[in-house]
N, C-alpha and C positions, 0 to 999 in steps of 0.2 A: 223811310227804311233806315235802320241803324247800321253803322259801319262797324266792322270788327277791328279795324286798326285803331291805334291809340293816338294818332296824330290829329289835332284839331284843325278844322277847316280855316280858322282864323290865322293859323301859323303858316299858310302857304300863300303863293303869289295870287293876289286878286287880279281879275282880268284887266282893270284899268291901269294898274301898276305895270302889267306886262306891256300893254299898248304904249304907255308913256316911254318905257325903256326902248321898245322897238322903234318908235318914231324918232327918238334921239339918235339911235344908231344909224337910221336911214339918212340922217343929215350929214353923216360922215362920208368921206369919199368912198365910192363903190370899190369893193375889194379890200377895204381896210379890215384888219383883224382886231378883235377886242378880247380882252380877258374877262369873261363873266364868271358865273359859278360853274366852272368847268370840271371840278374835281381833278381826276388824273388825266383828262383827255387833252389838256393844253388849250390853245386859243382856237376860237371858232371864227370862220371868215364869213362876211356878208357878201353876197354876189347877186347879180341880176342876170336874167329875169327871175321872178319869184316862182312862176309856174304853180302858184297855190290854187288858182281857180277859186279863190275865196271871196264870196260876196260879203261885204261888210255888214249886211243885214243879218247874217248868221252870227249869233252870239257865240263866243268861245265857251267851251265847256270849262268849268273851273279846274284848277290844278288838282284839287282834292278829288273831284269826280274822276278825272282822267287816271289818277294814280290809285284809286280805291274801288274801282268798278272794272274788274279785269277778268277776261276769259283766259286763264292759263292753267289748263288741266294738269300740267306736270306738277303743279303745286296742289290744286284743289278744284273741284267742280263748283264750289261756292265762289261767287264773284267778289266777295269782300275779303276772303281769307288770304289770297295771294299777297296782298299788301303787308299783312302781318307775318306770313311765313317766309317772305323774301328778304326780310331785314338783314339776315346774315349772308345773303347772296349778293356780293358786291365785286364782280369781276373787274380786274384792272387791265393795264396795258399788256400784260403777259398772256391774256386770253388768246387762244390759237384757233385759226381757221384753216382747214385743209382745202386747197383749190386743186381740182383734178379733172380728168376726162379729156375732152377734145380741146386742149388749150396749150399754148406754147410755154407759158410760165407757170407750170404746176409746182406745188410745194405746200409746206405748212408755214403759215405766216402769223405773226402776232398782230394784235390790234394796233400796236404802235407802228408796225410796218405798214399796215393798210392805210392808216390815217395820213401817212406821208405821201400816198399816191393820189389823194383826193383833196378837194377844196370843200370845206363844210359851210353850210348855210342854214338859214331858217326858212321853213315852209309851213303854211297853214293848210291842212287838208280836212275834209270831211271823212269820218270813219263810220262805215255802215256795217252793222253786224247782221248776219243771216237771221238772228233772233228778233229782228225788226226794231232794234234800238240803234241810236246813232249819237255821235259826238262831233265836235269841231275841235281839232287838236293842233297846237303849235309845236311842230317837231323841229329838232335840229339834226342834221346829218349830211349825207351827200348823195348825189345822183348816181344810181347804180351803174349807169353807162360809163362813168369815170373808172370804176373798178374793172369793168369788163374790158375797156380799151387798154388798160394797163397790162392785164394778164394775157391778152391776145388769143382769143379763141380761134380754132382752126375753121376751115370752110365746112367741116362736118358737123359743127355744133349747131343744133337746131333748137335745143331746149336748155334750160338751166334748172338744176335740182338743188334744193336747199334742205339741210337737216339741222335739227335742234340738238343740243347737248343731251346725251343719254347718261344719266347718273342718278340712280334712285336715292343716293345719300343726299344729294342736293334737291332732287325733285321727288318727294315721296309719292306723288301721284303716278309715277312710273312703275311702282311695285305691282306685282301680279295680283289681280283680284280687286284692285282699287275701284274699278268701274263695273265689276260684276259681268253681266252678259254684254255690256257695251265696252269692254276693255279694248283699248286702242293698241295698234301695233307700233311700239316705240323703236327707234326715236321718231319723233314727229317729222314728217317729210312733206315738202311742197315743191311745186314746179311751175314754171311759166315758159312760154315760147321765147325764143331769142328776140323776136320783134317786140314782145311785151317788155322784156327786160331792158331793151335799149330805148324804150319810149322815155321821153324826158320826165314824165310824171313818176316813173318807178324810182323809189327812194330807199336808202338804208338809213334808219334813224339811229342816232347815238345819244340823243337827248330829248327832253320834253320840257316845255315852259322855261327854257333858258338854263336848264340844269342837266346834269348827267342822267342818262336813262336809268330809272330804278329797276330793280330785279323783276318786279311784277309786271312791268311794261316790256320786258324782253331784253334786258341788258346782256351784253353791251352793244349788240348789233341786232336790229329788227328790220325785216322787210316791210315796207309800206307801199301798198298798191291801192290808191284811193278810189279807183273805179270798180274794185272787186270787193266781195264780202270779206269781213275781217279775218276769217279763218285762213285766208291765203297769206296774211301778213305774218309769216312765221317768225318766232322769237328766238333769242339766244342762239344765234347761228354759229355752228362749228364746221359746216361743210358746204362748199359751193362746187357743184360738179356740172360740167358742160357735156351734154349728151346728144347722141344722134336720135335716140328713141325717146318718146314721151315718158317722163317719170310717172310713177304711180303715187299720188299724194295720199296722205293718211286717211282723211275723211272719205275720199273717193274710193279707197280700197275697202274701208269698213262699211260704208253705206252708199254704194254707187248710185242708187235710185234717188238719194236725197242731196248728194253733194257732187257736183260736176267738176271736171278739171278746170274749166275756165272760170266759173263762179263769178261772172260779171253781175253787178247789181242790175236787176231787171224787175220792175214793178209788175210786169205782165206774166211772170212765171213764179208761181207760189212754191214755197217749200211745203212738204206734206203737213208740217205742224204750224207754220206761220205764213200768213199772207204777207206778200212783199209790196203790196200797193201803197202802204203807209208805214211810217216809222215813228218811234218815240224819241224825240231829240232830248238828250240829257244835258243839262247845263248846270245849274246850281240847285235845281228843284228836287223835291221828293220824287223818286222813281214812279210812285203810284199816281202822281198827279201831273205827269208830263203830257203836254198836248201833242196829239198826233199830227204829223205833217205828211204831205204827199211825197212818195219816193220818186226820184228822178232816174231815168235810164242812165246807166253807167255812173250813178251817183252824182250826176251833173257835170261829168267830164267828157261828154260825148264828142265835143269839138276836137278834143285831143286824142281820143282813142278809138272812135267808131270805125275809122278806116282799117284798123287792125283785123276787123271781123267782117269785112266786105264779102258778101256771098255766103257767109256761114249762118246756118239756121240756129239762132240763139235760143229757140225753144227746145230744140233737140240736143244741141251741144251747150248745155247750161253750165 
């Protein structure tokens, strides 16, 4: 399959180069910071444990694939067009996020403010799309619980609601009529329970492949929940609200029979249009020739997250 972007695969980081760099950094003292290709985001810290849940038998998806095969409907429904359309979308440290609701330290904060509250690290996670394709992605960012601890939610906070930037000038896909009968209610909204948000696996990505997060991947802040389907990993976050009531997420509002609030990866519960029993793992290969592999419950992260859903019927509350 041809890509619409004009960046050649040979110009981006090969997997072996990434691993060599990562292994070198691991030899340094734990917690040491290093200045990589960080753009405007400053130094990134290495810390342990990794929480990646990454089996070394899983081949990393190439940087080109990760940054040129994207579901970002705010730009386009075509998976290759966001990489081209996002070239001028390069948010900096002045990007603002509103933190509100049941929280002690509410306010509007810049990306620069937020990065002072947290320690950044590198994590490798599987990414599973509800469309039955998957990748293995090396993210850079911070554990969501660090941000939550800093802003101090009240005892009434049971959920966390996230929203994407709404700006049709930046995101042409938000213009009325772009999706016809399937037009989505903008801005894109997602939510998780407080227990899910505090789980050590819940992550906010600021980079990928050791570089600043590009626009098509959700710059500058993207939620990453590796045990859930990819549509839960909301991009370009401008609002984080702590609520007592369960938020209504965009896809759950638009097609409630197809997209549940929890959206945990579950090979036993099919989407009406896609079987979830297997997935196409995308690495460096042609998308048409990728070998299917069995899908794991919770995307293979059950040991870390299954306890969050004890007693909950995951065939009913999908």
